[in-house]
N, C-alpha and C positions, 0 to 999 in steps of 0.2 A: 047328574046335573045336565040341564038342557045345553046343547051345543049351539054356539052362534052360527048364523047362516053365512056362507061364503059370499064375498062381494069384492069387486075390484077396488083399487085405491081411489079412483075417481068417485065411485059411488059412495065409499065410506066418507070421503072428504066433502061431499055435496052439502051437508048441513052447515059446514063452516066455510064454504067457498068464499063468501064475502070477507070474512076475517083473514083468510089465508091470502087473498089478494091485497088487503090492506097491510098485513104483515110483510109481504114481499116488498112493497113500496117503502115501508119504514126500515126494512133490513137494508135496502139499497142506499137509503139516505144515511144510515148509520155508518156506511163504509166509504162515504165521500171524503175526499182529501185533496188538498191543494198541491200535493207532491205529485208531479205528473206520472213518474214511474209507478209509484204506489197506486195511484188512481187507475192506471192501466191494468195492474195486477188484480185490484179489487173487482174491476169489471169482469176480468177473466174468471174469477172465483164465483161471482154471482151467476155468470152464464152457465157454469157447469154443475149447478145445483143438483142434488139427488132427489130422492122420492119425498123428502120433507116430512118424514114420519115424526121427527122430534117435535116441530111446532104443532103438529096435529095432536100429539099427546098433551102438549101444554094447553091448547085451546079446549079440547074435550074434558080435560081434568078440571079446568076452571069452570066449565059449565055445570059439571056434576056437583061441584062444591058450592055453587051459587044457590041460594033459596029458590030463585026463579031460574030454572035451568035453561030457559029460552030467552032470558033477558040479555041486554047488551053487556059485553065484557068490558072491564076497566082498562084504562090505558096501561096500567102496570102489567097486565097479562101480555100485551104486545111487547113491552119492554123485556119481560121475562123470557119470551120466546126468542127475541133478538139476541139477548145476553147469552142464552145457551148456544145459539147458532154461531155467534162470534167466537166463544171460547172453544166450542167443539171444532170449528173450522181451524182455529189456531193449532189444536192438538194434531189434527190430520196433516197440516202443513209440515209440522215438526216430525211427525211419524214418518212421512215420505223421505225426509232428509236422513233420519236414523236408519230406515230400512233400504236406503239407496234405491228407492222405487221411482221409476220413470212415468208410471201411469196411475191414474186413479179415475174410476168410473168411465173408462174408455177415453179419457182426456190425458194430455201430458200433465205431469205434476209440476208444481211451481219450481221445484229444484231442477227438473229437467229443462225447463225453458229459461230460467233466470239464475241458475246455480245456487249452491247451498247457502252461501252467506246471505244473499238476498231473501231466500226462503225462510231462514231462521229469523231475520229481521221482520219479515212480514207476519210470521207467527207471533212474534213479540208485540207488533203493532195491534194485531187483532185482540190479543189478551188485554192490552192496556185500554183499547177502545171499548171492550165489554165492561171493564171495571169503571171506566169514565162514565159510561151510559148509566150504570147502576148508581154510582155515587152522586151524579148530578141530580137525581130524582130521590135520594135518600132511600133507595131500594136495598136496604141493609140485609133484610131477611133473604131476599132473592139472591143476593150476592154470596151470602153465607152457604145457601143450599148448593149453588153452582160451584163455589170454590171447593166444598167438600168432594164434589164429584171429580173435579180436575185433579185434586190431590190423590184421590183414590185411584183414578185412572193411571197416574204416573207410578204409584206403588204397585199396582197390579201388573203393569208392563215390566217393571224391574224384577218383581217376583218370578214372572214367567221366564225372563231371561236367565236369572239365577238357577232356576230349576231345569231349563233346557241344557245346561252345561253337564248336569249329573244325571238327568233323566230319572230322578227318584221321586216323581210326583205321585201323591195319593189322591184319592177322590176328594178328600176334605180340602187339600191344597188347591186342587183344580177348581172347586166350587168357590174358594176364596178368590182366586185369580179372576174368574169370570164375573164374580159379584163386583169386584173393583173395576175391571177393565171395560165391561159392557153394561152390566145391570146398573151400575151407579149413575150412568148418564140418563138412562130411561127413567130411573127413579128420581133424578133431579128435574126432569121434564114434568112428571106428574105432581111432584111436591111444589115446584114453582107455580104450576097452573093453579093448584088449590091455594097456596100462600098469596098469590097475586090478587085474590078475591077478598082477602082479610079473613079467611077461614081460621078457626081455632086450631091450636097445636095438634090436638087429637086427630082432627080431620086431615091436616097436612101430613102427619105421620102415616095415616091410613093410605092416603094417596101415594105417598113415597114407597111404602111397602108393596102396594099394588104394581107400581112401575118396576120395582126391583124384581118381582116374580116374572113379569113379562120379559125383562131383560135377560134373565137366566134362561128362559125358554128360547128366546131369540138367538142367544149365543150357542146353545146346544144345536139348534137347527143349522147354524152357520158351520159348526164343526162337522155335521153330517154331510154337508156338501163335498167334504174332502174324499168321501167314499162313493161319490155319485158316478154314474156311467156317462153322463153328459157334462161337458165343460161349461157349467153355468155358474155365474156369480164369481167364481174363482177357479183356477185350474185344479183338477183332481190331484190329490196327493201333495199339495203345496205345504200343508201343515206338517206332514211327515218329513218332507224335504227340509223344512225349516226347524226340524227337531222339536215341534211343539206337541206336547202330550195332551191329547184331548180325550173326552169321556169314552168314546168307543174303544180307543186303544188302551186306556187305563183299565177298563173292565176286562178286555180280552187278556191282558197280561195277568190280571188277578186270577183268571181261570186256568192259565197255562202251567205246564210243568216247569220245573227249574230250568231244564235244558232248552225247552222251546222259548221261554221267556228270555233267556240269555241270547239266543240266536236272533230273536226279533229286536231286542234292544241293540245288538250289533248292527243289524240292517238299518235301524233308524240312525244310529250314530255315524254310520259309514255309507251313506246313500249317494253321496256326490258323484255324478257320472254313472250311477248304476240304477237305471230305471226299473230293472227287474227286482231290485231289493225293495223299492217303494211298492211295487206291485204285489210282492210276497206279503208285505205288512198289511196292505189293503185286504188281500184274500184271507189272511189269518184273522183279522178283526171280524170280517163278515162271517167266517165259519164259526167263530167263538161266541157269537150272539151279541157282539159289542154294539151293533147297530140297533138291534131290538131293544137292548137295555137303554141306549141313549134316547130312542124315541119315546119309551115309556116314562123316562125321567123327564123329558121335555113336556109330555102331556100332564105329568104330575104338577109341574110348576104352572102350566097353563090353567089347570083346574083350581090351584091355590089362588091364582090371580083373579079368576072369575068369582071365587068365593068372596074375596075382599071387595071386588067391584060391586057385588050384589048386596053389599051393606049400604050402598048409596041408593037414594030413591030412584025408582024407575023413570027413565026419560029417554028422548031420542039420542041424546049424547052418550048415555050409558050403553045403548044398543050399538052405537057407532064404535065405542071402545071395545065391545065384545067382538065386533067384526074386525077391528084392527088387531086384536090379539090373534084371532083366527088367521088373518092375513100374514102375520109375522111367522107363524109356524107352518104355513102351507105354501109360502112363496117359493118360486123356482130359482131365484138368484138374490 
């Protein structure tokens, strides 16, 4: 299968730069409120926005679903992208409270600046604002797609917490967790993009499955950062410290003898204040071929995503999506 060419995020975004600027304006408008404290916090959230990969997936997916891939996008596409950003931001605000995290993307988290009670209420406000936006315009299909993602995200997080207690996770359970935790959100972006154009159910499902495959590859890439040599994206070994069983470690444990497996699980369970135990686990995974296996699995999902994408007609947006897939698995953070 032909490999997409490497490109920077700015280059990939160029064909939809006007739509992204319009989206940013609409997103800011959707977060306006008369409550002074809330408005201040909403302004802070807007200011610390990330790479905006999610709205990019929405807009490009809408374009490839349109009969005229270069034609103007309907208003529903902008509402769909805003809905996803509102609900996703709500889950991040709540996550930071649950994880007792003081930072996100190099900024102080909402709970660090305004305490947990306010952060929880802000998350609730964002959720209700997203629902209100969809219901005001009768975007029931878009709300249905995004609601499914939020439900799966919560289930995936709880499944991971449950399994972290026992450390008895298998590859199948790991794939279930990341499908729910990460892939469901990107799948909702691509499905919302297609659905917002009035595409038929088969096209929407094809777009959703495409996004799911990309999301699986994206999360495996994220898991690989845990074994990096440079502190990029997140601190090295943080998943091990938090007792999260990711694909490289699961594979390595499958290959290990009973005694070695027992020793490594002990190190994961009892690593607090013992940096050398985390380092031992990292070395064990590297020597067991866990990283190579995870990279091969990530590339398999990438190729499956490309195969689905190539069932859509050739267009500039399809090329941009190929580049976006490539970006997600080559990124350095």
